[in-house]
C-alpha positions as CSV (number, residue, x, y, z in Angstrom):
1,X,0.0,0.0,0.0
2,X,2.9,2.3,0.6
3,X,3.7,2.2,-3.1
4,X,0.4,4.1,-3.8
5,X,1.0,6.8,-1.2
6,X,4.7,7.4,-2.0
7,X,4.5,6.8,-5.8
8,X,7.4,4.4,-5.2
9,X,8.4,1.8,-7.8
10,X,10.9,-1.0,-8.3
11,X,12.7,-1.9,-11.5
12,X,14.4,-5.3,-12.1
13,X,16.5,-5.6,-15.3
14,X,17.8,-8.9,-16.7
15,X,20.2,-8.3,-19.7
16,X,19.9,-11.0,-22.4
17,X,21.9,-10.1,-25.5
18,X,22.6,-7.3,-28.1
19,X,21.2,-6.8,-31.5
20,X,23.5,-4.4,-33.3
21,X,23.6,-1.5,-30.8
22,X,20.3,-2.2,-29.0
23,X,20.4,-4.3,-25.9
24,X,17.6,-6.8,-25.3
25,X,16.7,-6.5,-21.6
26,X,13.9,-8.3,-19.8
27,X,12.5,-5.6,-17.5
28,X,10.1,-6.0,-14.6
29,X,8.4,-2.9,-13.3
30,X,6.6,-3.0,-9.9
31,X,4.6,0.0,-8.8
32,X,1.3,0.4,-6.8
33,X,-1.1,0.2,-9.8
34,X,0.6,-2.9,-11.3
35,X,1.0,-4.6,-8.0
36,X,-2.7,-4.2,-7.1
37,X,-3.9,-5.2,-10.5
38,X,-1.6,-8.3,-10.5
39,X,-3.0,-9.3,-7.1
40,X,-6.5,-9.0,-8.4
41,X,-5.7,-11.1,-11.5
42,X,-4.3,-13.8,-9.3
43,X,-7.2,-13.7,-6.9
44,X,-9.8,-14.0,-9.8
45,X,-7.7,-16.7,-11.4
46,X,-7.7,-18.8,-8.2
47,X,-11.5,-18.5,-8.1
48,X,-11.8,-19.5,-11.7
49,X,-9.5,-22.6,-11.2
50,X,-11.6,-23.6,-8.2
51,X,-14.8,-23.2,-10.3
52,X,-13.2,-25.2,-13.1
53,X,-12.6,-28.2,-10.9
54,X,-16.4,-28.6,-10.6
55,X,-17.6,-27.2,-13.9
56,X,-15.2,-29.4,-16.0
57,X,-14.7,-32.4,-13.8
58,X,-16.0,-34.8,-16.5
59,X,-13.6,-33.4,-19.1
60,X,-11.0,-36.0,-20.0
61,X,-8.4,-33.3,-20.8
62,X,-8.9,-31.3,-17.6
63,X,-5.1,-31.2,-16.8
64,X,-4.4,-29.7,-20.2
65,X,-7.1,-27.1,-19.7
66,X,-5.7,-26.1,-16.4
67,X,-2.2,-25.8,-17.9
68,X,-3.6,-23.5,-20.7
69,X,-5.4,-21.3,-18.1
70,X,-2.2,-21.0,-16.1
71,X,-0.2,-20.1,-19.2
72,X,-2.9,-17.5,-19.9
73,X,-2.5,-16.0,-16.4
74,X,1.3,-16.1,-16.8
75,X,1.1,-14.1,-20.1
76,X,-1.1,-11.5,-18.4
77,X,1.3,-11.2,-15.4
78,X,4.2,-10.7,-17.8
79,X,2.3,-7.9,-19.6
80,X,1.4,-6.2,-16.3
81,X,4.9,-6.2,-14.9
82,X,6.7,-5.3,-18.1
83,X,8.5,-2.1,-18.8
84,X,10.2,-3.2,-22.0
85,X,8.4,-3.4,-25.3
86,X,9.9,-6.8,-26.1
87,X,8.6,-8.4,-22.9
88,X,5.3,-6.6,-23.5
89,X,5.1,-8.2,-26.9
90,X,5.8,-11.6,-25.3
91,X,2.9,-11.2,-22.9
92,X,0.6,-9.6,-25.6
93,X,1.3,-12.4,-28.1
94,X,1.0,-15.0,-25.4
95,X,-2.5,-13.8,-24.5
96,X,-3.5,-13.9,-28.2
97,X,-2.1,-17.4,-28.9
98,X,-3.4,-19.0,-25.7
99,X,-6.8,-17.3,-26.1
100,X,-7.1,-18.8,-29.6
101,X,-6.3,-22.3,-28.3
102,X,-8.9,-21.9,-25.5
103,X,-11.6,-20.5,-27.8
104,X,-11.2,-23.6,-30.2
105,X,-11.1,-25.9,-27.2
106,X,-14.3,-27.8,-28.1
107,X,-13.1,-28.2,-31.7
108,X,-16.3,-27.8,-33.6
109,X,-17.2,-25.6,-36.5
110,X,-18.6,-22.7,-34.4
111,X,-15.5,-22.7,-32.1
112,X,-13.1,-22.8,-35.1
113,X,-14.9,-19.8,-36.7
114,X,-14.9,-17.9,-33.4
115,X,-11.2,-18.7,-32.8
116,X,-10.3,-17.5,-36.3
117,X,-12.1,-14.1,-35.9
118,X,-10.5,-13.7,-32.5
119,X,-7.0,-14.5,-33.7
120,X,-7.1,-12.4,-36.9
121,X,-8.6,-9.3,-35.1
122,X,-5.9,-9.5,-32.5
123,X,-3.2,-9.7,-35.1
124,X,-3.8,-6.1,-36.0
125,X,-2.9,-5.2,-32.4
126,X,0.2,-7.4,-32.6
127,X,1.3,-5.6,-35.8
128,X,0.9,-2.3,-34.1
129,X,3.1,-3.4,-31.2
130,X,5.8,-4.6,-33.6
131,X,5.6,-1.3,-35.4
132,X,6.2,0.4,-32.0
133,X,9.2,-1.8,-31.5
134,X,10.7,-0.9,-34.8
135,X,10.0,2.8,-34.2
136,X,11.8,2.7,-30.8
137,X,15.0,1.4,-32.3
138,X,15.8,5.0,-33.1
139,X,16.0,5.8,-29.4
140,X,18.4,2.9,-28.7
141,X,16.2,1.3,-26.1
142,X,12.9,-0.5,-25.9
143,X,12.2,0.7,-22.4
144,X,9.1,2.9,-22.7
145,X,10.0,4.9,-19.6
146,X,12.8,6.7,-21.5
147,X,11.2,6.6,-25.0
148,X,10.3,10.3,-25.0
149,X,13.8,11.4,-24.1
150,X,15.1,11.7,-27.7
151,X,11.9,12.1,-29.7
152,X,10.2,15.0,-31.2
153,X,6.6,16.0,-30.2
154,X,5.3,14.8,-33.5
155,X,7.0,11.4,-33.0
156,X,5.5,11.1,-29.5
157,X,2.1,11.9,-30.9
158,X,2.5,9.3,-33.6
159,X,3.6,6.7,-31.1
160,X,0.5,7.5,-29.0
161,X,-1.8,6.9,-31.9
162,X,-0.2,3.5,-32.6
163,X,-0.6,2.5,-29.0
164,X,-4.3,3.5,-29.2
165,X,-4.7,1.3,-32.3
166,X,-3.1,-1.7,-30.6
167,X,-5.2,-1.2,-27.5
168,X,-8.6,-0.8,-29.1
169,X,-8.2,-4.1,-31.0
170,X,-7.5,-6.0,-27.8
171,X,-10.2,-4.2,-25.9
172,X,-12.7,-4.8,-28.8
173,X,-13.7,-1.2,-29.4
174,X,-15.4,-0.4,-32.7
175,X,-14.9,-1.5,-35.4
176,X,-13.1,-4.4,-33.8
177,X,-15.9,-5.5,-31.5
178,X,-17.1,-8.6,-33.3
179,X,-14.6,-11.0,-31.8
180,X,-15.6,-10.4,-28.2
181,X,-19.0,-12.1,-28.3
182,X,-17.6,-14.7,-30.6
183,X,-15.1,-15.7,-28.0
184,X,-18.0,-17.0,-25.9
185,X,-17.4,-20.3,-27.7
186,X,-14.7,-21.0,-25.1
187,X,-15.5,-22.9,-21.9
188,X,-17.3,-20.7,-19.3
189,X,-14.3,-20.5,-16.8
190,X,-12.2,-19.1,-19.7
191,X,-14.9,-16.5,-20.4
192,X,-14.9,-15.5,-16.7
193,X,-11.2,-15.0,-16.9
194,X,-11.0,-13.4,-20.3
195,X,-13.9,-10.9,-19.8
196,X,-12.9,-9.8,-16.3
197,X,-9.2,-9.3,-15.8
198,X,-7.1,-10.6,-18.6
199,X,-7.5,-10.4,-22.4
200,X,-9.9,-7.6,-22.9
201,X,-8.5,-5.5,-20.1
202,X,-4.9,-5.7,-21.5
203,X,-5.7,-3.0,-24.0
204,X,-7.1,-0.6,-21.4
205,X,-4.2,-1.3,-19.1
206,X,-1.7,-0.6,-21.9
207,X,-3.4,2.8,-22.6
208,X,-3.2,3.6,-18.8
209,X,0.5,2.9,-18.9
210,X,1.1,4.9,-22.1
211,X,-1.3,7.7,-21.2
212,X,1.4,10.4,-21.0
213,X,2.0,9.9,-24.8
214,X,-1.6,10.8,-25.7
215,X,-0.8,14.4,-26.4
216,X,-2.9,14.7,-29.6
217,X,-6.2,16.2,-28.7
218,X,-7.8,15.1,-32.0
219,X,-6.8,11.5,-31.3
220,X,-8.2,11.7,-27.8
221,X,-11.5,13.1,-29.1
222,X,-11.7,10.3,-31.7
223,X,-11.0,7.8,-28.9
224,X,-13.8,9.2,-26.8
225,X,-16.3,9.0,-29.8
226,X,-15.2,5.4,-30.6
227,X,-15.7,4.4,-26.9
228,X,-19.2,6.0,-26.8
229,X,-20.3,4.2,-30.0
230,X,-19.0,0.9,-28.6
231,X,-20.9,1.4,-25.3
232,X,-24.1,2.5,-27.1
233,X,-23.9,-0.4,-29.6
234,X,-23.2,-3.0,-26.9
235,X,-25.9,-1.7,-24.5
236,X,-28.7,-1.5,-27.2
237,X,-27.7,-5.0,-28.5
238,X,-27.8,-6.4,-24.9
239,X,-31.4,-5.0,-24.5
240,X,-32.6,-7.2,-27.4
241,X,-30.3,-10.3,-27.0
242,X,-31.7,-13.6,-25.8
243,X,-28.4,-15.6,-25.4
244,X,-27.3,-15.5,-21.7
245,X,-23.6,-15.6,-22.3
246,X,-23.8,-13.1,-25.1
247,X,-25.7,-10.6,-22.9
248,X,-22.9,-10.8,-20.3
249,X,-20.3,-10.5,-23.0
250,X,-22.1,-7.4,-24.4
251,X,-22.2,-5.9,-20.9
252,X,-18.4,-6.4,-20.7
253,X,-18.1,-4.6,-24.1
254,X,-20.2,-1.6,-22.8
255,X,-18.1,-1.3,-19.7
256,X,-14.9,-1.4,-21.7
257,X,-16.3,1.5,-23.6
258,X,-16.8,3.3,-20.3
259,X,-13.2,2.7,-19.3
260,X,-11.9,4.0,-22.7
261,X,-14.2,7.0,-22.5
262,X,-12.7,7.8,-19.1
263,X,-9.3,7.6,-20.6
264,X,-10.3,9.9,-23.4
265,X,-11.6,12.4,-20.9
266,X,-8.1,12.5,-19.3
267,X,-8.6,10.3,-16.1
268,X,-6.4,7.2,-16.4
269,X,-6.4,6.5,-12.7
270,X,-10.2,6.4,-12.6
271,X,-10.2,4.2,-15.7
272,X,-7.9,1.7,-13.9
273,X,-10.1,2.0,-10.8
274,X,-13.2,1.1,-12.8
275,X,-11.4,-1.7,-14.6
276,X,-10.4,-3.3,-11.2
277,X,-13.9,-3.0,-9.6
278,X,-15.5,-4.3,-12.8
279,X,-13.2,-7.4,-12.8
280,X,-14.6,-8.6,-9.5
281,X,-18.3,-8.7,-10.2
282,X,-18.0,-9.6,-13.9
283,X,-16.1,-12.8,-13.1
284,X,-18.8,-13.6,-10.6
285,X,-21.5,-12.9,-13.2
286,X,-19.9,-15.3,-15.7
287,X,-19.5,-18.0,-13.1
288,X,-23.2,-17.8,-12.2
289,X,-24.2,-17.7,-15.8
290,X,-22.1,-20.8,-16.5
291,X,-23.6,-22.6,-13.6
292,X,-27.1,-21.8,-14.8
293,X,-26.4,-23.0,-18.3
294,X,-24.7,-26.1,-17.0
295,X,-27.7,-26.9,-14.8
296,X,-30.3,-26.3,-17.4
297,X,-29.1,-28.9,-19.9
298,X,-26.7,-26.5,-21.6
299,X,-29.3,-24.1,-22.9
300,X,-28.3,-20.4,-23.2
301,X,-31.7,-19.0,-24.2
302,X,-33.1,-16.8,-21.4
303,X,-36.6,-17.4,-22.9
304,X,-36.3,-21.0,-21.6
305,X,-35.2,-19.9,-18.2
306,X,-37.2,-18.5,-15.3
307,X,-38.0,-19.0,-11.6
308,X,-34.4,-19.9,-10.9
309,X,-34.7,-18.0,-7.6
310,X,-36.5,-21.1,-6.3
311,X,-34.6,-23.9,-8.0
312,X,-31.1,-22.4,-7.6
313,X,-31.2,-20.0,-4.7
314,X,-27.5,-19.7,-4.0
315,X,-26.6,-19.1,-7.7
316,X,-29.5,-16.7,-8.1
317,X,-28.4,-14.7,-5.0
318,X,-24.8,-14.2,-6.2
319,X,-26.1,-13.6,-9.8
320,X,-28.3,-10.8,-8.4
321,X,-25.4,-9.5,-6.4
322,X,-23.2,-9.2,-9.5
323,X,-26.0,-7.7,-11.5
324,X,-26.6,-5.0,-8.8
325,X,-22.9,-4.2,-8.7
326,X,-23.0,-3.8,-12.5
327,X,-26.0,-1.5,-12.3
328,X,-24.1,0.7,-9.8
329,X,-26.3,-0.1,-6.8
330,X,-25.2,2.0,-3.8
331,X,-22.3,0.8,-1.8
332,X,-21.5,-2.2,-4.0
333,X,-18.2,-2.3,-6.0
334,X,-19.6,-0.8,-9.2
335,X,-21.2,2.1,-7.4
336,X,-17.9,3.6,-6.2
337,X,-16.2,3.7,-9.6
338,X,-19.3,4.5,-11.7
339,X,-20.4,7.4,-9.4
340,X,-16.9,8.8,-9.3
341,X,-16.7,8.7,-13.1
342,X,-20.0,10.4,-13.6
343,X,-19.2,13.2,-11.2
344,X,-15.7,14.0,-12.6
345,X,-17.0,13.9,-16.2
346,X,-20.0,16.1,-15.3
347,X,-17.7,18.5,-13.5
348,X,-15.7,19.0,-16.7
349,X,-16.5,21.8,-19.1
350,X,-18.6,19.6,-21.4
351,X,-21.5,20.5,-23.6
352,X,-25.1,19.3,-23.1
353,X,-24.8,16.7,-25.8
354,X,-21.8,15.0,-24.0
355,X,-23.7,15.2,-20.7
356,X,-26.7,13.5,-22.2
357,X,-24.6,10.8,-23.8
358,X,-22.9,10.0,-20.4
359,X,-26.3,9.9,-18.6
360,X,-27.7,7.6,-21.3
361,X,-24.7,5.3,-20.9
362,X,-25.5,4.9,-17.2
363,X,-29.2,4.3,-17.7
364,X,-28.7,1.7,-20.4
365,X,-26.3,-0.4,-18.3
366,X,-28.9,-0.5,-15.6
367,X,-31.6,-1.4,-18.1
368,X,-30.0,-4.5,-19.6
369,X,-28.9,-5.8,-16.2
370,X,-32.5,-5.6,-14.7
371,X,-33.9,-7.2,-17.9
372,X,-31.5,-10.1,-17.7
373,X,-32.2,-10.6,-14.0
374,X,-35.9,-10.6,-14.4
375,X,-36.1,-12.9,-17.4
376,X,-33.7,-15.4,-16.2
377,X,-34.5,-15.5,-12.4
378,X,-38.0,-14.3,-11.7
379,X,-40.0,-14.8,-14.8
380,X,-41.9,-18.0,-15.5
381,X,-40.1,-20.1,-18.2
382,X,-41.8,-20.2,-21.6
383,X,-40.7,-23.8,-22.3
384,X,-40.3,-26.9,-20.2
385,X,-36.7,-27.4,-19.0
386,X,-34.9,-30.5,-17.8
387,X,-33.2,-29.7,-14.5
388,X,-29.8,-31.2,-14.1
389,X,-27.1,-30.7,-11.5
390,X,-28.0,-29.4,-8.0
391,X,-27.1,-26.0,-6.7
392,X,-25.0,-27.3,-3.8
393,X,-21.3,-27.8,-4.7
394,X,-18.5,-26.9,-2.3
395,X,-16.0,-25.8,-5.0
396,X,-18.6,-23.6,-6.8
397,X,-19.8,-22.2,-3.4
398,X,-16.2,-21.4,-2.5
399,X,-15.6,-19.5,-5.7
400,X,-18.9,-17.6,-5.3
401,X,-18.0,-16.5,-1.8
402,X,-14.5,-15.4,-2.8
403,X,-15.7,-13.2,-5.7
404,X,-18.9,-12.2,-3.9
405,X,-17.0,-10.7,-1.0
406,X,-14.8,-8.8,-3.5
407,X,-18.0,-7.6,-5.4
408,X,-19.2,-6.1,-2.1
409,X,-16.0,-4.7,-0.6
410,X,-13.5,-4.0,-3.5
411,X,-15.0,-0.7,-4.4
412,X,-14.5,0.9,-1.0
413,X,-11.1,-0.8,-0.4
414,X,-9.7,0.2,-3.8
415,X,-11.0,3.8,-3.4
416,X,-9.1,4.0,-0.1
417,X,-5.9,2.6,-1.5
418,X,-5.9,4.1,-5.1
419,X,-7.4,7.5,-4.3
420,X,-5.8,8.5,-1.0
421,X,-6.6,12.2,-1.7
422,X,-10.4,12.5,-2.3
423,X,-11.4,14.3,-5.5
424,X,-13.0,17.7,-4.8
425,X,-16.5,17.4,-6.3
426,X,-18.4,20.7,-6.8
427,X,-21.8,19.9,-8.4
428,X,-25.3,21.0,-7.9
429,X,-27.6,18.6,-6.0
430,X,-29.4,17.7,-9.1
431,X,-26.3,16.4,-10.8
432,X,-25.0,14.9,-7.6
433,X,-27.9,12.5,-7.3
434,X,-28.1,12.0,-11.1
435,X,-26.2,8.7,-11.0
436,X,-28.7,7.1,-8.6
437,X,-31.7,8.6,-10.4
438,X,-30.4,7.3,-13.8
439,X,-29.8,3.9,-12.3
440,X,-33.4,3.7,-11.0
441,X,-34.7,5.0,-14.3
442,X,-32.7,2.5,-16.3
443,X,-34.0,-0.3,-14.0
444,X,-37.5,0.8,-14.7
445,X,-36.9,0.7,-18.5
446,X,-35.3,-2.8,-18.2
447,X,-38.3,-4.0,-16.1
448,X,-40.7,-2.6,-18.7
449,X,-38.8,-4.4,-21.6
450,X,-38.8,-7.6,-19.6
451,X,-42.6,-7.5,-18.9
452,X,-43.4,-6.6,-22.5
453,X,-41.0,-9.2,-23.9
454,X,-41.9,-10.7,-27.3
455,X,-40.3,-13.5,-29.1
456,X,-40.7,-11.9,-32.6
457,X,-38.2,-9.1,-32.9
458,X,-38.7,-6.5,-35.6
459,X,-36.0,-5.9,-38.2
460,X,-34.4,-3.0,-36.2
461,X,-34.2,-5.4,-33.2
462,X,-32.5,-8.0,-35.4
463,X,-29.9,-5.4,-36.5
464,X,-29.3,-4.5,-32.8
465,X,-28.9,-8.2,-31.9
466,X,-26.3,-8.5,-34.6
467,X,-24.2,-5.7,-33.1
468,X,-25.0,-3.3,-36.0
469,X,-23.9,-6.0,-38.5
470,X,-20.3,-5.9,-37.2
471,X,-19.8,-9.7,-37.2
472,X,-20.8,-9.8,-40.9
473,X,-18.6,-6.8,-41.8
474,X,-15.5,-8.1,-39.9
475,X,-16.0,-11.8,-40.4
476,X,-18.2,-13.0,-43.2
477,X,-17.5,-10.3,-45.8
478,X,-13.7,-10.4,-45.6
479,X,-13.9,-14.2,-45.8
480,X,-16.0,-14.1,-48.9
481,X,-13.7,-11.5,-50.5
482,X,-10.6,-13.5,-49.7
483,X,-12.2,-16.7,-51.0
484,X,-13.2,-14.9,-54.2
485,X,-9.6,-13.6,-54.6
486,X,-8.2,-17.1,-54.0
487,X,-10.5,-18.5,-56.7
488,X,-9.4,-15.9,-59.2
489,X,-5.7,-16.5,-58.4
490,X,-6.3,-20.3,-58.9
491,X,-7.8,-19.7,-62.3
492,X,-4.9,-17.4,-63.3
493,X,-2.4,-20.0,-62.0
494,X,-4.0,-22.6,-64.3
495,X,-3.7,-20.4,-67.3
496,X,-0.9,-18.2,-68.6
497,X,0.9,-18.1,-65.3
498,X,1.2,-21.9,-65.5
499,X,2.5,-21.6,-69.1
500,X,5.1,-18.9,-68.4
501,X,5.9,-19.7,-64.8
502,X,7.4,-22.7,-63.1
503,X,5.8,-25.4,-65.3
504,X,6.8,-23.7,-68.5
505,X,10.3,-23.1,-67.3
506,X,10.6,-26.7,-66.3
507,X,9.4,-27.9,-69.7
508,X,11.8,-25.6,-71.5
509,X,14.8,-26.9,-69.5
510,X,13.8,-30.5,-70.0
511,X,13.5,-29.9,-73.8
512,X,16.9,-28.2,-73.7
513,X,18.5,-31.2,-71.9
514,X,16.9,-33.6,-74.5
515,X,18.8,-31.9,-77.3
516,X,22.2,-32.6,-75.7
517,X,24.2,-35.7,-76.7
518,X,23.2,-38.9,-74.9
519,X,25.7,-41.1,-73.0
520,X,27.2,-41.0,-69.5
521,X,29.5,-38.1,-70.0
522,X,27.0,-36.2,-72.0
523,X,24.3,-36.9,-69.4
524,X,26.6,-35.6,-66.6
525,X,27.3,-32.5,-68.7
526,X,23.6,-31.9,-69.3
527,X,22.9,-32.1,-65.5
528,X,25.7,-29.7,-64.8
529,X,24.4,-27.3,-67.4
530,X,20.9,-27.5,-66.0
531,X,22.1,-26.8,-62.5
532,X,24.2,-23.9,-63.7
533,X,21.3,-22.4,-65.5
534,X,19.1,-22.6,-62.4
535,X,21.9,-21.0,-60.3
536,X,22.4,-18.2,-62.8
537,X,18.6,-17.5,-62.9
538,X,18.6,-17.3,-59.1
539,X,21.6,-14.9,-58.9
540,X,19.9,-12.8,-61.6
541,X,16.8,-12.7,-59.5
542,X,18.7,-11.6,-56.4
543,X,20.6,-8.9,-58.4
544,X,17.4,-7.4,-59.9
545,X,15.8,-7.5,-56.5
546,X,18.7,-5.5,-54.9
547,X,18.5,-2.9,-57.8
548,X,14.8,-2.5,-57.2
549,X,15.3,-2.0,-53.4
550,X,18.0,0.7,-54.0
551,X,15.8,2.5,-56.5
552,X,12.9,2.5,-54.0
553,X,15.2,3.7,-51.2
554,X,16.5,6.6,-53.4
555,X,13.0,7.7,-54.2
């Protein structure tokens, strides 16, 4: 805790080797924010592993699954404690590779498609990180603590924009949002870990670390607009969605937009505060959702659920606790961060439109949470359901209690530790109570939608449920374009490219060799001539390539 109050930090450097004049150093950076976030990641991971022991006890490959989860946590820990871009890339790429393996864990068509979308979308962020590594060679070090020492303001601004690009791909901001609900194909314990404190939070955490580089006001404004669009799209989609895991995933997406919006407003410490409080109750919400799905014969449609408050009282109680924390119910974890965010943003010199958008964001988060709770727990089911496992399980109950206690107390405790000097809030009474009023108003809207729920959505609702057609634009359409391009290239390869390319050249050399005198000596000579011709062609190709490179460099 002293690290927070004294702003102290510890740096451990492990030199590895040199590449030209740049030394590769494995750097570990321990400060208050990183230490607290790492502790939270490990606490949530232990709860997830405890939950996995019960949820996946019949899986034949459970040891392999546990090993993959531990490797996932190790990659996130490396990312949190890294000060060097090389070690950040190791943790960043480790998250991407292990997440792909976990998403395709069940090895069916849906899982493979979801894993491919997840991997390809995250590759854009990996490319941006590699671009930063190449850009930082100029400074002679990959330690981002000293990167601004020898750089011009324009270079620092450019570097900040690249960091933003890498972060919004990992945090699923628009237009890279389609992979986050698709990653629900992974087992539920993985979803609880991915959507609470590891993969999706890596982008936000990276922006918190690199926030001093965000000096471009236009880029910050664009980041804020992107975050609001992401929050609005996810919230409206969650209001019309019927898949339980997808609703929880969309709620994660909306809260990620809130964090990025806070960063765009210039409050990185508050964004990290909301990230950490959100991690506690979101992991609990995913665990409860997984237990409900597992109990109800693996159905995820909330239209087939209902009255779970009687059949699964323990799970329903913790599910409601996590939902209330997500709404921002007073004195739960989500209240402290959401109320603080609302107050500091409303205290800024913002226009009426921005104020309205922030208020709508708070109301929508409450609306989809109450709708989900009512339809899945209290409403009468619209279809007969075969009840499976019981609600009493010592491992699941232990995981519930661990995360439930954090969902109640983490908001207050983190505010005491991370915000030792209270923010001076000067607001009229109307704006001061606006968060609570908007939460209640959003709850009323969600209850109204649940009571008037229809199974026949209109076309606009279908568009909302499809996340404004982002999955089609980022998944189906590029796949069709690439397949069409592949088909055209195949046709071209079968035509003149085949005649004048490798096949034609091979035929010409064979015909040339056939004209040579036959016999042992002549045959050896022909093979030598053939090999020499191939070597000469290869050297000519290298020479022409070097000339082209020099010409492009001179231009």
